[in-house]
All heavy atoms as a GROMACS GRO file, in nm:
protein
  634
    1MET      N    1  10.077  12.003   8.902
    1MET     CA    2  10.034  11.930   9.020
    1MET      C    3   9.902  11.984   9.074
    1MET      O    4   9.859  11.942   9.179
    1MET     CB    5  10.141  11.937   9.127
    1MET     CG    6  10.272  11.869   9.090
    1MET     SD    7  10.258  11.695   9.049
    1MET     CE    8  10.206  11.628   9.204
    2LYS      N    9   9.839  12.074   9.001
    2LYS     CA   10   9.712  12.129   9.048
    2LYS      C   11   9.592  12.070   8.975
    2LYS      O   12   9.480  12.089   9.016
    2LYS     CB   13   9.712  12.282   9.030
    2LYS     CG   14   9.814  12.352   9.115
    2LYS     CD   15   9.779  12.342   9.261
    2LYS     CE   16   9.879  12.414   9.347
    2LYS     NZ   17   9.856  12.395   9.487
    3GLU      N   18   9.614  12.000   8.862
    3GLU     CA   19   9.505  11.942   8.786
    3GLU      C   20   9.537  11.798   8.750
    3GLU      O   21   9.652  11.756   8.754
    3GLU     CB   22   9.482  12.024   8.658
    3GLU     CG   23   9.437  12.166   8.686
    3GLU     CD   24   9.410  12.243   8.559
    3GLU    OE1   25   9.384  12.180   8.455
    3GLU    OE2   26   9.415  12.366   8.563
    4GLU      N   27   9.433  11.724   8.713
    4GLU     CA   28   9.452  11.585   8.674
    4GLU      C   29   9.534  11.577   8.546
    4GLU      O   30   9.527  11.664   8.461
    4GLU     CB   31   9.317  11.519   8.649
    4GLU     CG   32   9.232  11.508   8.773
    4GLU     CD   33   9.098  11.445   8.744
    4GLU    OE1   34   9.096  11.339   8.678
    4GLU    OE2   35   8.998  11.501   8.787
    5VAL      N   36   9.611  11.472   8.534
    5VAL     CA   37   9.691  11.450   8.414
    5VAL      C   38   9.633  11.331   8.339
    5VAL      O   39   9.624  11.221   8.393
    5VAL     CB   40   9.839  11.420   8.452
    5VAL    CG1   41   9.920  11.391   8.328
    5VAL    CG2   42   9.898  11.536   8.529
    6PHE      N   43   9.590  11.353   8.216
    6PHE     CA   44   9.540  11.245   8.130
    6PHE      C   45   9.632  11.235   8.011
    6PHE      O   46   9.609  11.291   7.906
    6PHE     CB   47   9.396  11.273   8.086
    6PHE     CG   48   9.297  11.263   8.198
    6PHE    CD1   49   9.250  11.378   8.260
    6PHE    CD2   50   9.252  11.140   8.242
    6PHE    CE1   51   9.159  11.369   8.364
    6PHE    CE2   52   9.161  11.131   8.346
    6PHE     CZ   53   9.114  11.245   8.407
    7GLY      N   54   9.740  11.167   8.028
    7GLY     CA   55   9.837  11.154   7.919
    7GLY      C   56   9.952  11.067   7.963
    7GLY      O   57   9.953  11.012   8.073
    8PRO      N   58  10.050  11.055   7.878
    8PRO     CA   59  10.163  10.967   7.909
    8PRO      C   60  10.266  11.032   8.002
    8PRO      O   61  10.386  11.020   7.982
    8PRO     CB   62  10.222  10.940   7.770
    8PRO     CG   63  10.194  11.066   7.696
    8PRO     CD   64  10.058  11.112   7.746
    9ILE      N   65  10.217  11.102   8.103
    9ILE     CA   66  10.305  11.171   8.197
    9ILE      C   67  10.272  11.121   8.336
    9ILE      O   68  10.156  11.113   8.375
    9ILE     CB   69  10.285  11.324   8.191
    9ILE    CG1   70  10.321  11.376   8.053
    9ILE    CG2   71  10.367  11.393   8.297
    9ILE    CD1   72  10.282  11.519   8.030
   10LEU      N   73  10.375  11.088   8.413
   10LEU     CA   74  10.356  11.046   8.551
   10LEU      C   75  10.434  11.140   8.640
   10LEU      O   76  10.555  11.154   8.627
   10LEU     CB   77  10.406  10.902   8.570
   10LEU     CG   78  10.399  10.844   8.711
   10LEU    CD1   79  10.254  10.836   8.757
   10LEU    CD2   80  10.463  10.707   8.714
   11ALA      N   81  10.363  11.209   8.728
   11ALA     CA   82  10.429  11.300   8.821
   11ALA      C   83  10.498  11.219   8.930
   11ALA      O   84  10.437  11.133   8.992
   11ALA     CB   85  10.328  11.394   8.882
   12VAL      N   86  10.624  11.246   8.951
   12VAL     CA   87  10.701  11.177   9.054
   12VAL      C   88  10.758  11.282   9.148
   12VAL      O   89  10.824  11.376   9.105
   12VAL     CB   90  10.816  11.093   8.994
   12VAL    CG1   91  10.899  11.029   9.103
   12VAL    CG2   92  10.761  10.988   8.899
   13ILE      N   93  10.732  11.265   9.277
   13ILE     CA   94  10.783  11.356   9.378
   13ILE      C   95  10.872  11.275   9.471
   13ILE      O   96  10.827  11.176   9.530
   13ILE     CB   97  10.669  11.421   9.458
   13ILE    CG1   98  10.579  11.500   9.364
   13ILE    CG2   99  10.723  11.511   9.567
   13ILE    CD1  100  10.450  11.545   9.429
   14SER      N  101  10.995  11.315   9.484
   14SER     CA  102  11.089  11.243   9.570
   14SER      C  103  11.080  11.298   9.712
   14SER      O  104  11.082  11.418   9.734
   14SER     CB  105  11.231  11.262   9.515
   14SER     OG  106  11.323  11.197   9.597
   15VAL      N  107  11.069  11.206   9.808
   15VAL     CA  108  11.066  11.244   9.949
   15VAL      C  109  11.162  11.152  10.025
   15VAL      O  110  11.188  11.040   9.983
   15VAL     CB  111  10.924  11.234  10.009
   15VAL    CG1  112  10.833  11.342   9.953
   15VAL    CG2  113  10.864  11.099   9.987
   16PRO      N  114  11.215  11.199  10.138
   16PRO     CA  115  11.317  11.120  10.208
   16PRO      C  116  11.266  10.999  10.287
   16PRO      O  117  11.343  10.911  10.322
   16PRO     CB  118  11.382  11.222  10.302
   16PRO     CG  119  11.280  11.327  10.322
   16PRO     CD  120  11.199  11.332  10.196
   17SER      N  121  11.135  10.994  10.314
   17SER     CA  122  11.085  10.882  10.395
   17SER      C  123  10.935  10.864  10.371
   17SER      O  124  10.867  10.953  10.320
   17SER     CB  125  11.109  10.909  10.543
   17SER     OG  126  11.029  11.017  10.587
   18VAL      N  127  10.884  10.749  10.413
   18VAL     CA  128  10.741  10.722  10.403
   18VAL      C  129  10.663  10.821  10.491
   18VAL      O  130  10.558  10.871  10.450
   18VAL     CB  131  10.710  10.576  10.442
   18VAL    CG1  132  10.560  10.553  10.452
   18VAL    CG2  133  10.772  10.480  10.343
   19ASP      N  134  10.715  10.849  10.609
   19ASP     CA  135  10.648  10.946  10.697
   19ASP      C  136  10.632  11.081  10.628
   19ASP      O  137  10.525  11.144  10.636
   19ASP     CB  138  10.726  10.965  10.827
   19ASP     CG  139  10.721  10.842  10.916
   19ASP    OD1  140  10.620  10.768  10.911
   19ASP    OD2  141  10.817  10.820  10.991
   20ARG      N  142  10.736  11.128  10.561
   20ARG     CA  143  10.729  11.258  10.492
   20ARG      C  144  10.633  11.252  10.373
   20ARG      O  145  10.566  11.350  10.343
   20ARG     CB  146  10.868  11.299  10.445
   20ARG     CG  147  10.964  11.331  10.559
   20ARG     CD  148  10.936  11.465  10.628
   20ARG     NE  149  10.949  11.578  10.541
   20ARG     CZ  150  11.061  11.644  10.514
   20ARG    NH1  151  11.174  11.606  10.571
   20ARG    NH2  152  11.060  11.745  10.432
   21MET      N  153  10.624  11.138  10.305
   21MET     CA  154  10.530  11.124  10.195
   21MET      C  155  10.387  11.133  10.245
   21MET      O  156  10.305  11.204  10.189
   21MET     CB  157  10.553  10.990  10.123
   21MET     CG  158  10.458  10.963  10.007
   21MET     SD  159  10.294  10.896  10.046
   21MET     CE  160  10.334  10.744  10.127
   22ILE      N  161  10.356  11.061  10.352
   22ILE     CA  162  10.222  11.065  10.409
   22ILE      C  163  10.188  11.207  10.453
   22ILE      O  164  10.079  11.258  10.424
   22ILE     CB  165  10.210  10.965  10.526
   22ILE    CG1  166  10.216  10.822  10.473
   22ILE    CG2  167  10.082  10.988  10.606
   22ILE    CD1  168  10.229  10.715  10.580
   23GLU      N  169  10.282  11.273  10.520
   23GLU     CA  170  10.263  11.411  10.563
   23GLU      C  171  10.238  11.504  10.443
   23GLU      O  172  10.149  11.588  10.446
   23GLU     CB  173  10.388  11.456  10.639
   23GLU     CG  174  10.386  11.596  10.689
   23GLU     CD  175  10.520  11.630  10.755
   23GLU    OE1  176  10.558  11.561  10.850
   23GLU    OE2  177  10.585  11.725  10.707
   24TYR      N  178  10.315  11.486  10.336
   24TYR     CA  179  10.301  11.570  10.216
   24TYR      C  180  10.162  11.555  10.154
   24TYR      O  181  10.095  11.652  10.124
   24TYR     CB  182  10.408  11.533  10.114
   24TYR     CG  183  10.393  11.607   9.983
   24TYR    CD1  184  10.451  11.732   9.965
   24TYR    CD2  185  10.320  11.553   9.879
   24TYR    CE1  186  10.435  11.801   9.846
   24TYR    CE2  187  10.304  11.621   9.760
   24TYR     CZ  188  10.362  11.745   9.744
   24TYR     OH  189  10.345  11.813   9.626
   25VAL      N  190  10.119  11.431  10.138
   25VAL     CA  191   9.988  11.407  10.075
   25VAL      C  192   9.876  11.458  10.164
   25VAL      O  193   9.783  11.524  10.116
   25VAL     CB  194   9.969  11.257  10.042
   25VAL    CG1  195   9.828  11.230   9.991
   25VAL    CG2  196  10.071  11.211   9.940
   26GLN      N  197   9.882  11.433  10.293
   26GLN     CA  198   9.778  11.480  10.384
   26GLN      C  199   9.771  11.632  10.387
   26GLN      O  200   9.663  11.690  10.396
   26GLN     CB  201   9.799  11.424  10.524
   26GLN     CG  202   9.770  11.276  10.531
   26GLN     CD  203   9.801  11.216  10.666
   26GLN    OE1  204   9.877  11.270  10.746
   26GLN    NE2  205   9.744  11.099  10.693
   27ARG      N  206   9.885  11.698  10.377
   27ARG     CA  207   9.889  11.844  10.379
   27ARG      C  208   9.840  11.905  10.247
   27ARG      O  209   9.771  12.005  10.247
   27ARG     CB  210  10.031  11.892  10.409
   27ARG     CG  211  10.044  12.043  10.424
   27ARG     CD  212  10.184  12.089  10.461
   27ARG     NE  213  10.283  12.047  10.362
   27ARG     CZ  214  10.382  11.960  10.382
   27ARG    NH1  215  10.395  11.902  10.500
   27ARG    NH2  216  10.467  11.929  10.288
   28ASN      N  217   9.872  11.844  10.135
   28ASN     CA  218   9.843  11.903  10.005
   28ASN      C  219   9.713  11.854   9.941
   28ASN      O  220   9.667  11.913   9.844
   28ASN     CB  221   9.960  11.878   9.908
   28ASN     CG  222  10.079  11.962   9.947
   28ASN    OD1  223  10.081  12.082   9.929
   28ASN    ND2  224  10.178  11.898  10.007
   29PHE      N  225   9.658  11.745   9.991
   29PHE     CA  226   9.532  11.693   9.939
   29PHE      C  227   9.437  11.675  10.056
   29PHE      O  228   9.409  11.565  10.099
   29PHE     CB  229   9.555  11.560   9.867
   29PHE     CG  230   9.648  11.571   9.749
   29PHE    CD1  231   9.782  11.548   9.764
   29PHE    CD2  232   9.599  11.608   9.625
   29PHE    CE1  233   9.868  11.559   9.656
   29PHE    CE2  234   9.683  11.619   9.517
   29PHE     CZ  235   9.819  11.595   9.532
   30SER      N  236   9.387  11.786  10.106
   30SER     CA  237   9.314  11.785  10.232
   30SER      C  238   9.168  11.746  10.219
   30SER      O  239   9.110  11.690  10.311
   30SER     CB  240   9.325  11.922  10.300
   30SER     OG  241   9.274  12.021  10.215
   31SER      N  242   9.103  11.776  10.107
   31SER     CA  243   8.960  11.744  10.098
   31SER      C  244   8.939  11.613  10.022
   31SER      O  245   9.024  11.570   9.945
   31SER     CB  246   8.884  11.857  10.027
   31SER     OG  247   8.908  11.852   9.887
   32LYS      N  248   8.824  11.551  10.044
   32LYS     CA  249   8.792  11.424   9.980
   32LYS      C  250   8.800  11.435   9.828
   32LYS      O  251   8.845  11.345   9.760
   32LYS     CB  252   8.653  11.378  10.024
   32LYS     CG  253   8.615  11.241   9.977
   32LYS     CD  254   8.480  11.202  10.034
   32LYS     CE  255   8.445  11.061   9.993
   32LYS     NZ  256   8.317  11.019  10.047
   33ALA      N  257   8.756  11.549   9.774
   33ALA     CA  258   8.756  11.567   9.629
   33ALA      C  259   8.896  11.580   9.572
   33ALA      O  260   8.916  11.563   9.452
   33ALA     CB  261   8.673  11.690   9.594
   34GLU      N  262   8.994  11.611   9.655
   34GLU     CA  263   9.129  11.634   9.607
   34GLU      C  264   9.223  11.516   9.627
   34GLU      O  265   9.340  11.526   9.596
   34GLU     CB  266   9.188  11.758   9.674
   34GLU     CG  267   9.119  11.886   9.636
   34GLU     CD  268   9.177  12.005   9.709
   34GLU    OE1  269   9.260  11.987   9.800
   34GLU    OE2  270   9.139  12.117   9.675
   35HIS      N  271   9.174  11.405   9.678
   35HIS     CA  272   9.262  11.289   9.698
   35HIS      C  273   9.305  11.236   9.562
   35HIS      O  274   9.232  11.246   9.463
   35HIS     CB  275   9.192  11.179   9.776
   35HIS     CG  276   9.175  11.212   9.921
   35HIS    ND1  277   9.282  11.246  10.001
   35HIS    CD2  278   9.067  11.217  10.000
   35HIS    CE1  279   9.239  11.269  10.123
   35HIS    NE2  280   9.108  11.252  10.124
   36PRO      N  281   9.422  11.175   9.556
   36PRO     CA  282   9.470  11.119   9.430
   36PRO      C  283   9.374  11.013   9.374
   36PRO      O  284   9.315  10.937   9.450
   36PRO     CB  285   9.603  11.052   9.469
   36PRO     CG  286   9.643  11.117   9.597
   36PRO     CD  287   9.517  11.156   9.666
   37LEU      N  288   9.357  11.013   9.242
   37LEU     CA  289   9.272  10.911   9.180
   37LEU      C  290   9.338  10.774   9.186
   37LEU      O  291   9.269  10.672   9.194
   37LEU     CB  292   9.244  10.947   9.034
   37LEU     CG  293   9.149  11.063   9.011
   37LEU    CD1  294   9.138  11.093   8.863
   37LEU    CD2  295   9.013  11.033   9.070
   38VAL      N  296   9.470  10.771   9.181
   38VAL     CA  297   9.540  10.644   9.188
   38VAL      C  298   9.670  10.664   9.266
   38VAL      O  299   9.728  10.773   9.265
   38VAL     CB  300   9.570  10.585   9.048
   38VAL    CG1  301   9.664  10.674   8.971
   38VAL    CG2  302   9.623  10.444   9.057
   39MET      N  303   9.708  10.560   9.337
   39MET     CA  304   9.834  10.565   9.411
   39MET      C  305   9.912  10.438   9.377
   39MET      O  306   9.856  10.328   9.374
   39MET     CB  307   9.804  10.569   9.562
   39MET     CG  308   9.928  10.562   9.647
   39MET     SD  309   9.898  10.591   9.823
   39MET     CE  310   9.762  10.484   9.862
   40TYR      N  311  10.040  10.455   9.349
   40TYR     CA  312  10.128  10.344   9.318
   40TYR      C  313  10.227  10.327   9.433
   40TYR      O  314  10.300  10.420   9.466
   40TYR     CB  315  10.206  10.370   9.189
   40TYR     CG  316  10.116  10.395   9.071
   40TYR    CD1  317  10.093  10.524   9.025
   40TYR    CD2  318  10.054  10.289   9.005
   40TYR    CE1  319  10.011  10.548   8.917
   40TYR    CE2  320   9.972  10.312   8.897
   40TYR     CZ  321   9.951  10.441   8.853
   40TYR     OH  322   9.869  10.464   8.746
   41ILE      N  323  10.227  10.210   9.495
   41ILE     CA  324  10.318  10.182   9.605
   41ILE      C  325  10.418  10.077   9.556
   41ILE      O  326  10.378   9.971   9.507
   41ILE     CB  327  10.243  10.127   9.728
   41ILE    CG1  328  10.142  10.230   9.779
   41ILE    CG2  329  10.342  10.088   9.838
   41ILE    CD1  330  10.051  10.176   9.888
   42PHE      N  331  10.545  10.108   9.571
   42PHE     CA  332  10.650  10.012   9.536
   42PHE      C  333  10.725   9.977   9.663
   42PHE      O  334  10.808  10.052   9.711
   42PHE     CB  335  10.744  10.070   9.430
   42PHE     CG  336  10.674  10.089   9.298
   42PHE    CD1  337  10.613  10.209   9.267
   42PHE    CD2  338  10.669   9.985   9.207
   42PHE    CE1  339  10.548  10.226   9.147
   42PHE    CE2  340  10.603  10.001   9.086
   42PHE     CZ  341  10.543  10.122   9.056
   43SER      N  342  10.690   9.862   9.721
   43SER     CA  343  10.749   9.818   9.846
   43SER      C  344  10.723   9.670   9.865
   43SER      O  345  10.616   9.621   9.829
   43SER     CB  346  10.688   9.895   9.964
   43SER     OG  347  10.730   9.841  10.087
   44LYS      N  348  10.819   9.599   9.922
   44LYS     CA  349  10.800   9.458   9.955
   44LYS      C  350  10.750   9.441  10.098
   44LYS      O  351  10.710   9.333  10.137
   44LYS     CB  352  10.930   9.381   9.934
   44LYS     CG  353  10.970   9.373   9.790
   44LYS     CD  354  11.098   9.295   9.771
   44LYS     CE  355  11.135   9.291   9.624
   44LYS     NZ  356  11.257   9.215   9.599
   45ASP      N  357  10.752   9.548  10.176
   45ASP     CA  358  10.714   9.546  10.316
   45ASP      C  359  10.561   9.556  10.329
   45ASP      O  360  10.503   9.662  10.307
   45ASP     CB  361  10.782   9.663  10.388
   45ASP     CG  362  10.759   9.664  10.536
   45ASP    OD1  363  10.654   9.614  10.583
   45ASP    OD2  364  10.844   9.719  10.608
   46LYS      N  365  10.497   9.445  10.363
   46LYS     CA  366  10.350   9.441  10.372
   46LYS      C  367  10.294   9.539  10.474
   46LYS      O  368  10.191   9.601  10.451
   46LYS     CB  369  10.303   9.300  10.406
   46LYS     CG  370  10.341   9.195  10.305
   46LYS     CD  371  10.239   9.189  10.196
   46LYS     CE  372  10.273   9.070  10.106
   46LYS     NZ  373  10.218   9.085   9.974
   47SER      N  374  10.361   9.553  10.588
   47SER     CA  375  10.310   9.646  10.689
   47SER      C  376  10.320   9.790  10.640
   47SER      O  377  10.232   9.872  10.667
   47SER     CB  378  10.382   9.629  10.822
   47SER     OG  379  10.519   9.660  10.810
   48GLU      N  380  10.425   9.821  10.566
   48GLU     CA  381  10.439   9.955  10.508
   48GLU      C  382  10.330   9.979  10.402
   48GLU      O  383  10.270  10.086  10.398
   48GLU     CB  384  10.577   9.970  10.445
   48GLU     CG  385  10.604  10.108  10.388
   48GLU     CD  386  10.747  10.120  10.340
   48GLU    OE1  387  10.776  10.072  10.227
   48GLU    OE2  388  10.830  10.174  10.415
   49GLN      N  389  10.300   9.880  10.321
   49GLN     CA  390  10.195   9.892  10.220
   49GLN      C  391  10.061   9.922  10.288
   49GLN      O  392   9.988  10.014  10.247
   49GLN     CB  393  10.183   9.762  10.140
   49GLN     CG  394  10.301   9.730  10.055
   49GLN     CD  395  10.296   9.588  10.000
   49GLN    OE1  396  10.201   9.512  10.022
   49GLN    NE2  397  10.401   9.549   9.929
   50ARG      N  398  10.028   9.845  10.392
   50ARG     CA  399   9.901   9.864  10.463
   50ARG      C  400   9.895  10.002  10.529
   50ARG      O  401   9.791  10.068  10.526
   50ARG     CB  402   9.881   9.754  10.567
   50ARG     CG  403   9.843   9.620  10.506
   50ARG     CD  404   9.801   9.519  10.612
   50ARG     NE  405   9.909   9.484  10.703
   50ARG     CZ  406   9.997   9.386  10.682
   50ARG    NH1  407   9.988   9.313  10.572
   50ARG    NH2  408  10.092   9.361  10.768
   51ARG      N  409  10.004  10.043  10.587
   51ARG     CA  410  10.009  10.175  10.652
   51ARG      C  411   9.984  10.287  10.552
   51ARG      O  412   9.906  10.380  10.579
   51ARG     CB  413  10.144  10.194  10.720
   51ARG     CG  414  10.157  10.328  10.788
   51ARG     CD  415  10.284  10.331  10.872
   51ARG     NE  416  10.313  10.468  10.905
   51ARG     CZ  417  10.421  10.533  10.868
   51ARG    NH1  418  10.515  10.473  10.796
   51ARG    NH2  419  10.440  10.657  10.902
   52ILE      N  420  10.047  10.281  10.438
   52ILE     CA  421  10.028  10.384  10.336
   52ILE      C  422   9.883  10.384  10.289
   52ILE      O  423   9.820  10.490  10.280
   52ILE     CB  424  10.124  10.363  10.217
   52ILE    CG1  425  10.268  10.385  10.263
   52ILE    CG2  426  10.090  10.458  10.102
   52ILE    CD1  427  10.373  10.341  10.162
   53MET      N  428   9.826  10.268  10.262
   53MET     CA  429   9.687  10.263  10.215
   53MET      C  430   9.590  10.314  10.322
   53MET      O  431   9.489  10.375  10.290
   53MET     CB  432   9.650  10.121  10.173
   53MET     CG  433   9.715  10.080  10.043
   53MET     SD  434   9.654   9.924   9.976
   53MET     CE  435   9.714   9.808  10.098
   54ARG      N  436   9.621  10.290  10.448
   54ARG     CA  437   9.536  10.338  10.557
   54ARG      C  438   9.544  10.489  10.574
   54ARG      O  439   9.445  10.555  10.602
   54ARG     CB  440   9.577  10.267  10.687
   54ARG     CG  441   9.487  10.296  10.805
   54ARG     CD  442   9.527  10.218  10.931
   54ARG     NE  443   9.663  10.247  10.973
   54ARG     CZ  444   9.767  10.162  10.966
   54ARG    NH1  445   9.750  10.041  10.918
   54ARG    NH2  446   9.887  10.197  11.006
   55CYS      N  447   9.662  10.546  10.552
   55CYS     CA  448   9.685  10.688  10.578
   55CYS      C  449   9.661  10.779  10.458
   55CYS      O  450   9.643  10.899  10.475
   55CYS     CB  451   9.828  10.710  10.628
   55CYS     SG  452   9.862  10.637  10.788
   56VAL      N  453   9.665  10.722  10.338
   56VAL     CA  454   9.652  10.804  10.217
   56VAL      C  455   9.536  10.751  10.133
   56VAL      O  456   9.551  10.656  10.057
   56VAL     CB  457   9.783  10.801  10.133
   56VAL    CG1  458   9.767  10.886  10.009
   56VAL    CG2  459   9.901  10.848  10.217
   57PRO      N  460   9.417  10.812  10.144
   57PRO     CA  461   9.304  10.769  10.062
   57PRO      C  462   9.330  10.798   9.914
   57PRO      O  463   9.391  10.899   9.880
   57PRO     CB  464   9.188  10.854  10.113
   57PRO     CG  465   9.233  10.913  10.240
   57PRO     CD  466   9.382  10.919  10.235
   58SER      N  467   9.285  10.707   9.829
   58SER     CA  468   9.296  10.728   9.685
   58SER      C  469   9.184  10.652   9.615
   58SER      O  470   9.122  10.565   9.674
   58SER     CB  471   9.433  10.680   9.635
   58SER     OG  472   9.447  10.541   9.654
   59GLY      N  473   9.160  10.687   9.490
   59GLY     CA  474   9.056  10.619   9.414
   59GLY      C  475   9.087  10.472   9.393
   59GLY      O  476   9.000  10.387   9.400
   60SER      N  477   9.212  10.442   9.366
   60SER     CA  478   9.258  10.304   9.355
   60SER      C  479   9.404  10.300   9.395
   60SER      O  480   9.471  10.403   9.402
   60SER     CB  481   9.238  10.247   9.214
   60SER     OG  482   9.321  10.313   9.121
   61CYS      N  483   9.451  10.181   9.422
   61CYS     CA  484   9.590  10.165   9.464
   61CYS      C  485   9.648  10.042   9.397
   61CYS      O  486   9.585   9.938   9.393
   61CYS     CB  487   9.596  10.150   9.616
   61CYS     SG  488   9.765  10.131   9.678
   62SER      N  489   9.767  10.058   9.344
   62SER     CA  490   9.837   9.948   9.281
   62SER      C  491   9.969   9.926   9.355
   62SER      O  492  10.042  10.022   9.378
   62SER     CB  493   9.862   9.981   9.134
   62SER     OG  494   9.920   9.873   9.068
   63ILE      N  495   9.997   9.802   9.390
   63ILE     CA  496  10.119   9.770   9.464
   63ILE      C  497  10.215   9.694   9.374
   63ILE      O  498  10.180   9.589   9.320
   63ILE     CB  499  10.087   9.690   9.592
   63ILE    CG1  500   9.998   9.773   9.684
   63ILE    CG2  501  10.215   9.647   9.662
   63ILE    CD1  502   9.949   9.700   9.806
   64ASN      N  503  10.334   9.751   9.359
   64ASN     CA  504  10.440   9.692   9.277
   64ASN      C  505  10.396   9.665   9.133
   64ASN      O  506  10.437   9.568   9.071
   64ASN     CB  507  10.495   9.565   9.342
   64ASN     CG  508  10.557   9.594   9.477
   64ASN    OD1  509  10.620   9.698   9.495
   64ASN    ND2  510  10.538   9.505   9.571
   65ASP      N  511  10.312   9.751   9.082
   65ASP     CA  512  10.262   9.740   8.946
   65ASP      C  513  10.208   9.877   8.905
   65ASP      O  514  10.176   9.958   8.992
   65ASP     CB  515  10.152   9.635   8.938
   65ASP     CG  516  10.120   9.598   8.795
   65ASP    OD1  517  10.042   9.672   8.731
   65ASP    OD2  518  10.173   9.496   8.747
   66THR      N  519  10.194   9.899   8.775
   66THR     CA  520  10.139  10.027   8.731
   66THR      C  521  10.020  10.013   8.638
   66THR      O  522   9.955  10.111   8.607
   66THR     CB  523  10.246  10.112   8.658
   66THR    OG1  524  10.293  10.038   8.545
   66THR    CG2  525  10.359  10.148   8.750
   67MET      N  526   9.989   9.894   8.594
   67MET     CA  527   9.886   9.880   8.490
   67MET      C  528   9.767   9.790   8.524
   67MET      O  529   9.669   9.790   8.451
   67MET     CB  530   9.950   9.829   8.361
   67MET     CG  531  10.046   9.926   8.299
   67MET     SD  532   9.973  10.088   8.262
   67MET     CE  533   9.849  10.044   8.142
   68LYS      N  534   9.772   9.713   8.631
   68LYS     CA  535   9.665   9.617   8.656
   68LYS      C  536   9.528   9.683   8.666
   68LYS      O  537   9.432   9.636   8.606
   68LYS     CB  538   9.693   9.536   8.782
   68LYS     CG  539   9.797   9.430   8.761
   68LYS     CD  540   9.817   9.348   8.886
   68LYS     CE  541   9.930   9.249   8.859
   68LYS     NZ  542   9.973   9.182   8.980
   69GLN      N  543   9.517   9.792   8.741
   69GLN     CA  544   9.386   9.855   8.754
   69GLN      C  545   9.343   9.922   8.625
   69GLN      O  546   9.226   9.927   8.592
   69GLN     CB  547   9.381   9.951   8.874
   69GLN     CG  548   9.430  10.091   8.848
   69GLN     CD  549   9.582  10.104   8.848
   69GLN    OE1  550   9.656  10.009   8.854
   69GLN    NE2  551   9.629  10.226   8.840
   70ALA      N  552   9.436   9.973   8.546
   70ALA     CA  553   9.401  10.037   8.420
   70ALA      C  554   9.357   9.934   8.316
   70ALA      O  555   9.277   9.964   8.228
   70ALA     CB  556   9.520  10.116   8.368
   71ALA      N  557   9.407   9.812   8.326
   71ALA     CA  558   9.374   9.707   8.230
   71ALA      C  559   9.242   9.637   8.262
   71ALA      O  560   9.189   9.564   8.180
   71ALA     CB  561   9.487   9.605   8.224
   72ASN      N  562   9.187   9.659   8.381
   72ASN     CA  563   9.062   9.595   8.421
   72ASN      C  564   8.946   9.689   8.390
   72ASN      O  565   8.920   9.784   8.464
   72ASN     CB  566   9.065   9.560   8.570
   72ASN     CG  567   8.944   9.482   8.612
   72ASN    OD1  568   8.841   9.481   8.546
   72ASN    ND2  569   8.955   9.415   8.726
   73TYR      N  570   8.874   9.663   8.284
   73TYR     CA  571   8.764   9.750   8.241
   73TYR      C  572   8.640   9.738   8.329
   73TYR      O  573   8.546   9.816   8.314
   73TYR     CB  574   8.728   9.722   8.095
   73TYR     CG  575   8.842   9.755   8.001
   73TYR    CD1  576   8.913   9.654   7.937
   73TYR    CD2  577   8.879   9.887   7.979
   73TYR    CE1  578   9.018   9.685   7.852
   73TYR    CE2  579   8.985   9.918   7.895
   73TYR     CZ  580   9.053   9.817   7.832
   73TYR     OH  581   9.157   9.848   7.749
   74ASN      N  582   8.638   9.644   8.422
   74ASN     CA  583   8.524   9.627   8.510
   74ASN      C  584   8.530   9.717   8.634
   74ASN      O  585   8.433   9.727   8.708
   74ASN     CB  586   8.511   9.482   8.554
   74ASN     CG  587   8.482   9.390   8.437
   74ASN    OD1  588   8.395   9.421   8.356
   74ASN    ND2  589   8.554   9.282   8.426
   75LEU      N  590   8.644   9.780   8.656
   75LEU     CA  591   8.658   9.869   8.771
   75LEU      C  592   8.592  10.003   8.742
   75LEU      O  593   8.598  10.053   8.629
   75LEU     CB  594   8.805   9.891   8.805
   75LEU     CG  595   8.881   9.770   8.857
   75LEU    CD1  596   9.030   9.804   8.875
   75LEU    CD2  597   8.823   9.722   8.988
   76PRO      N  598   8.530  10.066   8.843
   76PRO     CA  599   8.470  10.197   8.822
   76PRO      C  600   8.576  10.304   8.806
   76PRO      O  601   8.689  10.288   8.851
   76PRO     CB  602   8.386  10.219   8.948
   76PRO     CG  603   8.456  10.136   9.051
   76PRO     CD  604   8.511  10.017   8.979
   77PHE      N  605   8.539  10.415   8.743
   77PHE     CA  606   8.630  10.527   8.728
   77PHE      C  607   8.585  10.637   8.821
   77PHE      O  608   8.468  10.667   8.832
   77PHE     CB  609   8.628  10.579   8.583
   77PHE     CG  610   8.719  10.696   8.562
   77PHE    CD1  611   8.856  10.677   8.545
   77PHE    CD2  612   8.670  10.825   8.565
   77PHE    CE1  613   8.941  10.785   8.528
   77PHE    CE2  614   8.754  10.933   8.547
   77PHE     CZ  615   8.890  10.913   8.528
   78GLY      N  616   8.678  10.699   8.889
   78GLY     CA  617   8.642  10.812   8.975
   78GLY      C  618   8.725  10.814   9.100
   78GLY      O  619   8.809  10.727   9.123
   79GLY      N  620   8.702  10.913   9.179
   79GLY     CA  621   8.781  10.935   9.299
   79GLY      C  622   8.732  10.854   9.417
   79GLY      O  623   8.654  10.761   9.405
   80VAL      N  624   8.774  10.894   9.534
   80VAL     CA  625   8.741  10.827   9.659
   80VAL      C  626   8.591  10.839   9.685
   80VAL      O  627   8.535  10.948   9.674
   80VAL     CB  628   8.820  10.888   9.776
   80VAL    CG1  629   8.780  10.825   9.908
   80VAL    CG2  630   8.968  10.873   9.753
   81GLY      N  631   8.527  10.730   9.721
   81GLY     CA  632   8.385  10.734   9.754
   81GLY      C  633   8.298  10.714   9.635
   81GLY      O  634   8.181  10.713   9.635
   0.00000   0.00000   0.00000
């Protein structure tokens, strides 16, 4: 969890609530350079989706999917900003 993963491995961290997830990411990824390159949100609640995207910066975000941004070769590669 300290370096980028380029392989068929997906790190999954279980947390009890959305509030705790936001708190965890904000605490552990404090600088702009350390924000996640991609974030996957699985939720049908639109307000929850917007809240997570507002509170957790990432290079890209996929909602209820895992491959759309990876399959689009026109998207830039890189972190936030």
